[in-house]
Structures are given as structure tokens and as C-alpha cells.
C-alpha positions as CSV (number, residue, x, y, z in Angstrom):
1,M,57.2,117.0,86.6
2,D,55.6,116.2,89.6
3,F,59.5,114.8,90.9
4,Y,60.4,118.6,90.0
5,L,57.7,120.1,92.3
6,T,58.1,117.6,95.2
7,V,62.0,117.9,95.6
8,Q,62.7,120.0,98.1
9,F,65.8,122.3,96.9
10,D,66.0,124.8,99.3
11,L,66.9,121.9,102.0
12,I,69.7,120.9,99.5
13,F,71.0,124.6,99.0
14,Q,71.1,125.5,103.0
15,H,72.8,122.4,103.5
16,W,75.4,122.6,101.2
17,V,78.3,122.5,103.5
18,L,77.1,119.2,104.8
19,F,77.7,117.5,101.0
20,L,81.0,119.9,100.3
21,N,82.2,118.1,103.6
22,G,81.0,114.8,102.6
23,F,82.3,115.6,99.2
24,K,85.7,115.9,100.6
25,V,85.6,113.2,102.7
26,T,85.0,110.9,99.8
27,V,87.6,112.3,97.4
28,I,90.4,112.4,100.0
29,L,89.3,108.9,101.1
30,L,89.4,107.5,97.2
31,I,92.6,109.5,96.3
32,V,94.5,108.3,99.5
33,V,93.0,104.7,99.4
34,F,93.7,104.3,95.4
35,A,97.5,105.4,95.8
36,I,98.2,103.4,98.7
37,S,96.9,100.2,97.2
38,L,98.6,100.9,93.8
39,V,101.7,101.0,95.4
40,L,101.4,97.9,97.7
41,A,99.9,95.8,94.6
42,L,102.3,96.6,92.4
43,A,105.0,95.4,95.1
44,L,102.8,92.2,95.9
45,A,102.4,91.4,92.1
46,V,106.2,91.6,91.8
47,F,106.5,89.2,94.9
48,R,103.8,86.8,93.4
49,S,105.4,86.7,89.9
50,S,108.3,85.1,91.2
51,D,109.5,81.5,91.6
52,T,109.9,81.4,95.3
53,S,106.9,79.6,96.7
54,V,107.0,81.1,99.9
55,L,106.3,84.7,98.7
56,R,103.7,83.5,96.1
57,H,101.6,80.9,97.8
58,P,100.6,83.5,100.9
59,I,99.8,86.4,98.1
60,K,97.6,84.4,96.4
61,G,95.7,83.2,99.4
62,Y,95.4,87.1,100.8
63,T,94.1,88.0,97.1
64,Y,91.4,85.2,97.3
65,F,90.0,86.0,101.0
66,M,89.8,89.8,100.2
67,R,88.0,89.2,96.8
68,G,86.2,86.4,97.9
69,T,84.4,88.1,101.3
70,P,82.2,91.2,101.1
71,L,83.8,94.8,101.8
72,L,81.1,95.7,104.4
73,L,82.1,92.4,106.8
74,Q,85.7,93.1,106.1
75,V,85.3,96.6,107.3
76,Y,82.8,95.5,110.2
77,I,85.6,93.0,111.5
78,I,88.4,95.9,111.5
79,Y,85.9,98.5,113.2
80,Y,83.7,96.1,115.8
81,G,85.6,93.1,115.6
82,L,89.5,93.9,116.6
83,G,88.4,96.5,119.2
84,Q,87.0,92.9,121.1
85,F,90.6,91.7,122.0
86,E,92.1,93.4,125.2
87,L,95.4,92.8,123.1
88,I,94.4,95.0,120.5
89,R,92.7,97.9,122.8
90,S,96.0,97.9,124.9
91,S,98.4,98.0,121.9
92,I,99.9,101.2,120.3
93,L,97.5,100.5,116.8
94,W,94.3,101.1,119.3
95,P,94.5,104.6,118.9
96,F,94.3,104.7,115.0
97,L,91.9,101.5,115.0
98,S,89.2,103.2,117.1
99,E,88.8,105.8,114.8
100,A,86.2,105.0,112.2
101,S,87.9,107.1,109.2
102,L,91.2,105.0,109.7
103,C,89.3,101.9,109.9
104,I,87.3,102.4,106.4
105,A,90.4,103.3,104.9
106,L,92.3,100.5,106.2
107,G,89.4,98.3,105.0
108,L,89.4,99.8,101.8
109,I,93.0,99.5,101.1
110,L,93.2,95.9,102.0
111,N,90.7,95.1,99.6
112,N,91.6,97.1,97.0
113,T,95.2,96.0,97.0
114,A,93.6,92.5,96.6
115,Y,92.0,93.3,93.2
116,L,94.6,95.8,91.9
117,T,97.4,93.0,92.7
118,E,95.4,90.7,90.2
119,I,95.2,93.3,87.4
120,I,99.0,93.9,87.8
121,Q,100.1,90.6,88.3
122,G,98.2,89.7,85.0
123,A,100.0,92.8,83.2
124,L,103.2,91.2,84.0
125,R,102.2,87.8,82.6
126,E,101.2,89.1,79.2
127,I,104.6,91.2,78.6
128,P,106.5,89.8,76.1
129,R,109.7,87.2,76.3
130,S,111.4,89.0,73.8
131,T,110.8,92.6,75.5
132,I,112.5,90.9,79.1
133,E,115.5,89.5,76.5
134,A,116.1,92.6,74.9
135,S,116.5,94.4,78.2
136,R,118.8,91.6,79.4
137,S,120.5,91.8,76.3
138,L,121.4,95.7,76.7
139,G,123.2,95.1,79.8
140,L,120.2,95.5,82.5
141,S,120.2,93.1,85.5
142,R,117.2,91.0,86.8
143,S,115.9,93.6,88.9
144,K,116.4,96.5,86.8
145,T,114.9,95.1,84.0
146,L,111.8,94.4,86.2
147,F,111.6,97.8,87.6
148,L,112.6,99.9,84.6
149,V,110.8,97.9,81.8
150,E,108.5,95.5,83.2
151,C,106.7,97.3,85.7
152,P,106.2,100.2,83.6
153,I,104.7,98.5,81.1
154,A,102.3,96.4,83.1
155,L,101.3,99.8,84.9
156,R,100.7,101.4,81.3
157,R,98.9,98.0,80.0
158,S,96.5,98.3,83.1
159,L,95.0,101.5,82.6
160,P,91.9,100.7,81.4
161,A,91.9,98.2,84.3
162,L,92.7,100.7,86.9
163,S,90.2,103.1,85.7
164,N,87.4,100.7,85.9
165,E,89.0,100.0,89.5
166,F,89.2,103.6,90.8
167,I,85.3,104.0,90.0
168,F,84.8,100.7,91.9
169,V,86.8,101.9,94.9
170,M,84.6,105.0,94.7
171,H,81.3,103.2,94.9
172,S,83.2,101.1,97.8
173,T,83.6,104.1,99.9
174,A,79.7,104.5,100.4
175,V,80.4,101.9,103.0
176,A,82.1,104.5,105.3
177,S,78.6,105.9,106.0
178,T,77.8,102.3,107.9
179,I,80.3,103.3,110.5
180,T,79.3,106.8,111.2
181,V,82.0,108.7,108.8
182,I,80.1,111.4,107.0
183,D,81.1,111.0,103.1
184,I,78.8,111.6,100.7
185,L,76.1,109.2,101.2
186,G,76.6,110.1,104.8
187,A,75.7,113.5,104.4
188,G,72.5,112.4,102.2
189,R,71.2,109.9,104.8
190,K,71.9,112.9,107.2
191,L,69.7,115.3,105.6
192,N,67.1,112.6,105.1
193,A,66.8,111.5,108.4
194,S,66.9,115.0,109.7
195,Y,63.7,116.3,107.6
196,Y,61.9,112.8,107.1
197,L,62.7,113.2,103.3
198,A,62.7,110.4,100.5
199,Y,65.3,110.8,98.1
200,E,66.5,114.4,98.2
201,G,69.9,113.5,100.1
202,F,70.1,110.3,97.9
203,V,69.7,112.4,94.6
204,T,72.3,114.9,95.5
205,A,74.8,112.3,96.6
206,A,74.1,110.3,93.6
207,V,75.0,113.7,91.2
208,L,78.2,113.9,93.4
209,Y,79.2,110.4,92.9
210,I,78.4,110.9,89.1
211,A,80.4,114.1,89.2
212,I,83.5,112.4,90.6
213,A,83.0,109.6,88.2
214,V,83.0,111.6,85.1
215,T,86.1,113.3,86.2
216,A,87.7,110.5,87.0
217,S,87.2,108.8,83.7
218,Q,88.2,111.7,81.8
219,I,91.7,111.8,83.6
220,F,92.3,108.5,82.8
221,R,91.2,108.7,79.2
222,M,93.9,111.6,79.2
223,L,96.5,109.0,80.4
224,E,95.8,106.4,78.4
225,R,96.1,108.4,75.0
226,R,99.4,109.4,76.6
227,Y,100.8,106.2,78.0
228,L,99.1,103.2,76.4
229,A,99.1,104.5,72.7
230,P,102.9,103.8,72.1
231,L,102.4,100.0,73.0
232,S,99.3,99.7,70.9
233,F,101.6,98.2,68.2
234,R,102.4,95.2,70.5
């Protein structure tokens, strides 16, 4: 009851545009990062599953590095570190790397791709050998078997893990507020700092994050019922 009486709801409603813009930034960042990461991870998982060590070992090292170091550190290296090199500042990449929103997107993509690569590569390993042999017996080439049979099955089997990873990426987008990007958390921090508030901005941000998480969970649950059920007998 005391909490309800002390929360300044009027300030939250007065600054709803601030939170709406932050919500848009978070959702766009989340969808773009996850979509690009999924495509890259699928390619890296296929290469890592190959018998060519020239491809397999560098990808393995990349996933170990990205999963073994904090996301915040990776974002700081991209946003603050790369700009220290004259070669970077004088290159065509600098207009992109000098933008905070693009730096956080790049950091999230590199980080999330490493996790998704492990998820998809594990799903590829679990595909029964008999399934691959059956597709080959039907006349499909190795490449067609990979892209028409193995990859679709791996993606379907990965749906529960992809759902968790999507929520994880949503949580990770909060790092954007540390490099001046006004996402959901950035909007909450800005409101609190402007009016010397303790929790109004953070509570509002938490509600918005939960709304995204619940919506995403429902969507992935629908996808699992539609695409994962046919594989349940295997």
C-alpha cells in the first residue's frame, strides 16, 4: 500500500512518449539482432559440423571467446576501443562504428551468433543417421540433404532453446543504455535522473520487458506446437 501511494504515476504517464520510443528501440534492436544472428549462426553451425579443420577450429575459437567474455566488455571494445585506432577512424567503417546504436547492434550480433551457433550445431549432431541416409537414398545430393533436410530439422529441434535465447537477447539489449542509446532501460534511467526518483522508471521498464517476454514466449510456444510436434516421435 505504501508503495502504491509513493509511486508518482503522473510522471510516468507524462513521459509515456519517452518509454514508447525506448520500447520501439528495444523491439527493433531485438528483432534485427536475433534475425541476423540466426542466419549467421546457421551458416557457422554448418561449417563447424564439416570435416574441414580450417573452418571448424576458427569457428570454435570464436564461439569460445564470445561466450567466455562479458557482453558489456565486448560492447565497450567496439564502441570505445576501436575508435582509438587511426586506421579505423580513417576507414569507411568509421561512420558506422561511431554510431552507438550500430555498435550495440554489432556487439549483440557477434555475441548472440556464438550462442546460437552452439545451439544449432548441437541440434545438427542429434539428427539420426538414418534420416540422412534416407534422404540420400532418394537421390538428394549432400548439399541438398544439408539444406533441405538437416537444417530445417535442426531449426525445429532448436525451437525451445531459441525461445530462451530470444529472451536472453532481450535482457542483453539493456546494455545499450550504457553507451547513450535510449532503449527501455535508458528511458527509465532518464526519468529517474530527471526527477531524482528511486524506482518509477525502473518499475516501468520492468513491466515493458515482461510484456515483451510474455509475447515472445507465446509466439515461440505456437511455433513449437506447429513445427516441433511432427518430430516428437523421433
